C-alpha positions as CSV (number, residue, x, y, z in Angstrom):
1,M,19.8,69.0,-12.5
2,E,21.0,66.8,-9.1
3,D,21.5,63.5,-9.6
4,K,20.8,63.7,-13.4
5,R,24.4,63.0,-15.2
6,R,23.2,61.5,-18.4
7,L,21.5,65.1,-18.9
8,E,24.6,66.6,-18.2
9,D,26.3,64.8,-20.5
10,I,24.1,65.3,-23.2
11,I,23.5,69.5,-22.0
12,K,27.4,69.9,-22.6
13,L,26.8,68.6,-26.3
14,V,24.6,71.2,-27.3
15,D,26.5,74.5,-29.0
16,K,25.4,78.0,-27.8
17,N,22.8,79.6,-29.9
18,K,21.5,76.5,-31.5
19,S,17.3,76.1,-31.9
20,V,17.2,73.1,-30.0
21,I,14.5,70.5,-30.7
22,D,13.8,68.3,-27.6
23,I,11.9,65.3,-28.6
24,G,10.0,63.2,-25.7
25,T,11.0,66.0,-23.5
26,D,9.0,64.4,-20.4
27,H,9.2,67.3,-17.4
28,G,11.5,69.3,-19.7
29,L,14.6,69.2,-17.6
30,V,16.9,69.5,-20.4
31,P,15.3,72.6,-22.3
32,L,14.3,74.6,-18.9
33,Y,18.5,74.3,-18.2
34,L,19.3,75.7,-21.8
35,A,16.9,78.4,-21.6
36,K,17.8,79.3,-18.1
37,N,21.8,79.2,-18.6
38,K,21.0,81.1,-22.1
39,I,22.8,78.3,-24.1
40,S,19.8,78.6,-26.2
41,S,17.2,81.4,-26.9
42,D,15.1,79.2,-29.5
43,I,13.5,75.7,-27.8
44,V,11.0,73.8,-29.3
45,A,10.6,71.0,-26.7
46,T,7.7,68.0,-27.5
47,D,6.0,64.9,-26.2
48,I,3.3,62.4,-27.8
49,S,1.7,62.9,-23.7
50,E,-0.2,66.3,-23.2
51,K,0.3,65.4,-19.5
52,S,4.2,65.4,-19.2
53,L,4.1,69.0,-21.2
54,N,1.6,70.0,-19.0
55,K,4.3,69.5,-16.5
56,L,6.9,71.7,-18.2
57,R,4.4,74.5,-19.5
58,E,3.9,74.7,-15.3
59,A,7.4,75.7,-15.0
60,L,7.4,78.5,-17.7
61,D,7.2,82.0,-16.6
62,D,7.1,84.7,-19.0
63,E,10.1,85.3,-20.1
64,L,10.9,81.0,-20.9
65,K,7.7,81.3,-22.3
66,K,9.6,83.6,-25.4
67,V,12.2,80.7,-25.4
68,I,10.5,77.8,-24.9
69,Q,7.7,76.2,-27.1
70,T,6.0,72.9,-26.4
71,Y,4.2,71.0,-28.8
72,V,2.3,67.4,-28.5
73,T,3.5,65.8,-31.6
74,D,5.4,62.1,-32.7
75,G,8.6,62.7,-33.0
76,F,9.4,65.3,-36.6
77,K,5.9,65.5,-37.3
78,G,5.0,69.1,-38.1
79,L,7.8,70.7,-36.9
80,E,9.6,73.3,-38.5
81,K,12.9,73.4,-40.5
82,K,15.3,75.9,-39.6
83,P,18.9,76.8,-40.2
84,N,21.3,76.2,-37.4
85,Q,18.8,73.5,-36.0
86,V,19.5,70.5,-33.9
87,A,17.7,67.7,-32.1
88,I,18.0,66.0,-28.7
89,I,16.3,62.1,-28.7
90,A,16.6,60.9,-25.5
91,G,15.0,58.5,-22.6
92,M,14.0,55.7,-25.0
93,G,15.5,52.8,-26.4
94,A,17.7,52.2,-29.8
95,N,14.1,51.0,-31.7
96,T,11.9,53.8,-31.0
97,I,14.9,56.4,-31.6
98,I,15.3,54.4,-34.7
99,D,11.5,54.5,-35.8
100,I,11.5,58.5,-35.6
101,I,14.5,59.1,-37.5
102,N,13.3,56.7,-40.2
103,N,10.1,58.3,-39.8
104,D,11.3,61.7,-41.3
105,L,14.7,61.4,-42.6
106,D,14.8,64.2,-44.8
107,F,14.0,66.5,-41.6
108,A,16.8,64.8,-39.6
109,H,19.4,65.0,-42.3
110,N,18.5,69.1,-42.7
111,L,19.7,69.0,-38.8
112,D,23.4,70.5,-37.9
113,Y,23.2,67.5,-35.5
114,M,21.5,65.5,-33.3
115,I,22.1,64.6,-29.7
116,L,20.7,60.8,-29.2
117,E,20.5,58.8,-25.6
118,S,20.2,55.0,-25.9
119,N,19.6,52.8,-22.9
120,V,19.4,49.2,-24.8
121,N,20.1,47.8,-27.8
122,T,22.6,50.7,-29.2
123,E,24.2,48.3,-31.3
124,K,21.0,48.3,-33.7
125,L,20.8,52.2,-33.4
126,R,24.6,52.7,-34.8
127,E,24.2,50.0,-37.6
128,F,21.1,52.3,-38.2
129,L,22.8,55.4,-38.7
130,L,25.9,54.2,-40.5
131,A,23.4,52.9,-42.9
132,N,21.7,55.9,-43.5
133,N,24.4,58.5,-44.1
134,F,24.7,59.8,-40.5
135,Y,28.5,60.0,-39.0
136,I,29.0,58.7,-35.3
137,E,31.4,62.3,-34.2
138,R,30.9,61.5,-30.2
139,D,30.2,58.2,-28.5
140,F,30.6,57.5,-25.0
141,M,28.4,56.1,-21.7
142,S,27.3,57.5,-19.4
143,L,26.1,55.7,-15.7
144,E,23.5,57.4,-13.3
145,K,22.2,55.5,-10.5
146,E,23.8,52.6,-11.6
147,K,22.4,52.4,-15.0
148,Y,24.6,52.7,-18.1
149,Y,23.3,55.1,-21.1
150,D,24.9,55.5,-24.5
151,I,25.1,59.1,-25.7
152,L,26.1,59.8,-28.9
153,K,26.4,62.9,-31.1
154,V,25.6,62.5,-35.0
155,R,25.9,64.5,-38.1
156,T,24.9,64.1,-41.7
157,G,28.2,62.3,-43.7
158,K,29.6,59.3,-44.2
159,A,31.5,57.2,-41.7
160,P,33.8,54.6,-42.4
161,K,32.8,50.6,-41.4
162,A,32.7,50.3,-37.9
163,K,34.6,47.3,-36.2
164,L,32.6,44.8,-34.3
165,S,33.4,46.4,-31.0
166,E,32.2,49.9,-31.6
167,T,29.3,48.8,-32.8
168,Y,28.8,46.7,-29.2
169,Y,30.7,50.1,-27.3
170,P,31.2,53.2,-27.4
171,K,34.0,54.0,-29.8
172,D,35.4,57.3,-27.5
173,D,35.0,54.9,-24.2
174,I,37.4,52.4,-25.9
175,A,40.0,54.9,-27.2
176,N,40.1,56.2,-23.9
177,R,40.1,53.0,-22.1
178,S,37.0,54.4,-19.9
179,P,36.9,52.7,-16.2
180,I,32.5,52.9,-16.9
181,L,33.2,51.2,-19.9
182,E,35.8,48.3,-18.2
183,E,32.8,48.1,-15.6
184,K,30.4,47.5,-18.2
185,L,32.3,44.9,-19.9
186,R,32.8,42.6,-16.8
187,E,29.4,42.8,-16.6
188,D,28.7,42.0,-20.0
189,Y,31.5,39.1,-20.3
190,E,30.7,37.0,-17.3
191,K,26.6,37.7,-18.3
192,N,27.5,36.7,-21.6
193,L,29.3,33.9,-21.1
194,F,26.4,32.5,-18.5
195,F,23.5,32.9,-20.8
196,R,25.8,30.9,-23.8
197,D,26.2,28.0,-21.2
198,Q,22.8,28.0,-20.7
199,I,21.3,27.6,-24.2
200,I,24.2,24.8,-25.2
201,K,22.7,22.9,-22.3
202,N,19.4,24.0,-22.3
203,S,18.1,24.9,-25.9
204,S,18.4,24.5,-29.8
205,D,18.2,28.5,-30.6
206,K,20.7,29.1,-33.1
207,N,19.6,32.9,-33.1
208,A,20.1,33.3,-29.8
209,L,23.5,31.7,-29.7
210,D,24.7,33.8,-32.7
211,K,23.9,37.1,-30.7
212,I,25.5,36.4,-27.8
213,N,28.5,34.8,-29.5
214,L,28.7,38.0,-31.3
215,K,28.7,40.1,-28.2
216,I,30.9,37.9,-26.4
217,Q,33.5,38.8,-29.7
218,A,32.7,42.5,-29.3
219,I,33.9,42.7,-25.3
220,E,37.1,40.4,-26.6
221,E,38.0,42.6,-29.4
222,V,37.9,45.8,-26.8
223,Y,40.3,43.8,-24.7
224,E,42.9,43.0,-27.5
225,I,42.6,46.7,-28.4
226,W,43.5,47.7,-24.9
227,K,46.1,45.2,-24.4
228,L,47.9,46.2,-27.9
229,E,47.8,49.9,-26.8
230,K,49.7,49.1,-23.3
């Protein structure tokens, strides 16, 4: 797991002795770690790419084959529902995660929980989850190789309406005043102020301007929360 901070952060959220589904497993680093460290003895690793799964299969010895099953499939298609089952969906954008969950909401709601890792447009994922009866239990940011990843642990259940800041940024990091989030906010604030100025000067794209203004408003809301908590 060297130089894989986000995968380490995902693994920390997996409770021992769960039946685990790893959607879009790629080379299977998470299933291999869970199996070798006896965190789970029942793991299904899936990917839409046979080539990627073959790389995982090559790493399986006879003992690991008893723990890890591999399937070429898209999302939850063809998978068996089990008690005490959780899913990991990582390494993709929010729109793809939404499609996977939305294509089989019944399967997703049957899970004990899901661990989701999004690298872009996570505000759309949070809005989708809250609109579809999922409660966001954990929500924090991981930094790996100078790239930010949002990691969420979600369960079926009603949740209160999120603040604008909690839609755009992880609620745990807001509450804890995470240094990672502080740095991300500085970068986003400068970037979005620049984009807003460029649109005002060179374009009449109101939709783009509205989106940027919402992002700026969310950042300013986080700053206000932190100021009040001092």
